[in-house]
C-alpha positions in Angstrom: 13.0 4.9 -8.1 13.3 3.1 -11.4 12.2 -0.5 -11.5 13.9 -3.0 -13.8 12.4 -6.0 -15.6 11.6 -8.6 -12.9 11.6 -6.0 -10.1 8.2 -5.8 -8.2 6.9 -3.8 -5.2 3.6 -4.5 -3.4 2.1 -1.9 -1.0 -0.7 -2.9 1.2 -2.9 -0.9 3.6 -4.2 -3.6 5.8 -7.3 -2.6 7.6 -7.3 -5.9 9.7 -3.9 -5.5 11.2 -3.8 -1.7 11.0 -0.4 -1.6 9.3 1.4 -0.6 6.1 3.1 -3.6 4.6 5.6 -3.3 1.7 7.2 -6.3 0.1 9.6 -6.1 -2.8 11.8 -8.1 -5.2 14.6 -5.8 -6.4 17.6 -7.1 -8.2 16.5 -10.6 -7.3 16.6 -9.8 -3.5 13.4 -10.0 -1.4 12.6 -7.3 1.2 9.7 -6.8 3.6 8.7 -3.9 5.7 5.9 -3.5 8.1 4.8 -0.2 9.9 2.1 -0.1 12.4 -0.4 2.9 11.5 -1.8 5.1 14.1 -5.3 4.0 15.2 -6.9 7.4 14.2 -8.2 7.6 11.5 -8.9 3.9 11.2 -8.5 2.2 7.8 -12.1 1.4 6.4 -10.9 -1.3 4.0 -7.7 -3.1 2.9 -6.3 -1.9 -0.4 -3.2 -3.0 -2.3 -1.2 -2.3 -5.4 1.7 -4.0 -7.1 4.2 -1.9 -9.0 6.6 -3.1 -11.7 8.8 -1.7 -14.6 5.8 -1.4 -16.8 3.6 0.3 -14.1 5.8 2.0 -11.5 3.4 4.7 -10.1 0.8 4.6 -7.3 -1.7 7.1 -5.8 -2.8 7.4 -2.2 -6.5 8.4 -2.0 -8.0 9.7 1.2 -11.7 10.4 1.3 -14.3 10.7 4.1 -16.5 7.7 4.3 -19.8 8.9 5.8 -21.1 5.4 6.4 -18.1 4.3 8.4 -17.6 7.7 9.9 -13.9 7.5 9.1 -11.3 8.7 6.6 -11.0 6.0 3.9 -7.4 5.8 2.7 -6.5 3.5 -0.2 -3.6 2.9 -2.6 -4.4 2.6 -6.4 -2.6 2.7 -9.7 
């Protein structure tokens, strides 16, 4: 997907609500999507990234967090 000037997408992995949240402004229109995530593995922390035409890429990182005893999934640029 190509983002134009003024377009923006924010992706949040929310550890409090246990859901993926995506909000976007594309072509001047606003969109929001929420998806409940399965309880296993739990999210260790909330992470978010905002994409725009200058920075349209994101990475999803999954690592084992030994302290929390869970897989730590985060979104990053």
